[in-house]
N, C-alpha and C positions, 0 to 999 in steps of 0.2 A: 258437727256441722257448723259452717260459718254463720255468724249472726245475720248477715243480709239474706242468706238463703233461708234460714230458719224463720226470719221475719216475713219473707215473701210467702213461704208455705203457710204460716199462721194467718196472714192477711187473706190469702186465697181461701183458706178453710173457713174463715169468718164470712167472707163474701159469699161463699157457697151456701152458708147457713142463713145469712141475713140479706143477701142481695135480692134485687127484684127478680120476678119470675122470668122476665125477658132475657136476663143475663145469666140465669142460673146455670144453664148448660155450658156457657162460655167459662164461667168461674170453675165449674167442676172439671172441665177438660183441661184448663190451664193448671189447676192444682194437681191433677193426675199426671200430666206431662212433666211438670217440674219435679214431682216426687219420683217419677221414673228415671229422670236424668240424674238426680241425686243418688238413687240406688245403683244405677249403672256405674257412676264414677266411684262410689264406695266399693262396689264389687271389683272393679278393675284395680283399685288400690290394694284391696285384700289379696287379689291374685298375684300382684307384684310382690307383696310381702311373703305370701306362701311360696312363691318360686324363688325367694331370696334373691331377687333381681334388682339391680340398681336402675332406676328410671333413666331413660335416654331421651334425646330430642324427639325420637319417634313416638315414645310414650306420651310426651307432652302434646304432640300433634294429635294423638289418639284421644286424649282427655279433652282437648279443645273441640274435637269433632263430636265427642259424646255430649258436650255441653251445648252443641249447636253453634259454636263460635267459629268454626272452620267448615267451609262448604266443600272444598276439594278433598278427595280422599288422600290419605297418607300414601307416600310413594313406596314405603316398605312396611312390612308387618311389624306390629308392636312387639316388645320384648317378650311378653308372656306367650304370644302366639309362636314366636321363634323357639322358645324353650319347649313348648308342648309338641311342636313338630319334630324336634330333634330326637 
C-alpha cells in the first residue's frame, strides 16, 4: 500500500479512536470507505494478475472509477470482465 494511503488510513483510525464524539461517526465512515476503496483496487489488481492480463487504458479508467476520481462510467468493460465473459 502506498505511504499516503497508509498514512490516511492510520490518521482516520486514530481520529476514530481519539476524535470528539460529534465527529466520531464521520471519521469511522471515512475510514471504512477508504479501506473499502483500497480493498477494491487491490482485488482488481489481483484479478488482473490472476487472469494474466496486461492492464489497458480501460483498466486504468476502471481503477480511477474505483478510487472515486472518475465520475463517468467507462465506455467499455475492463479487461478482467472481458476475459470472464469469453
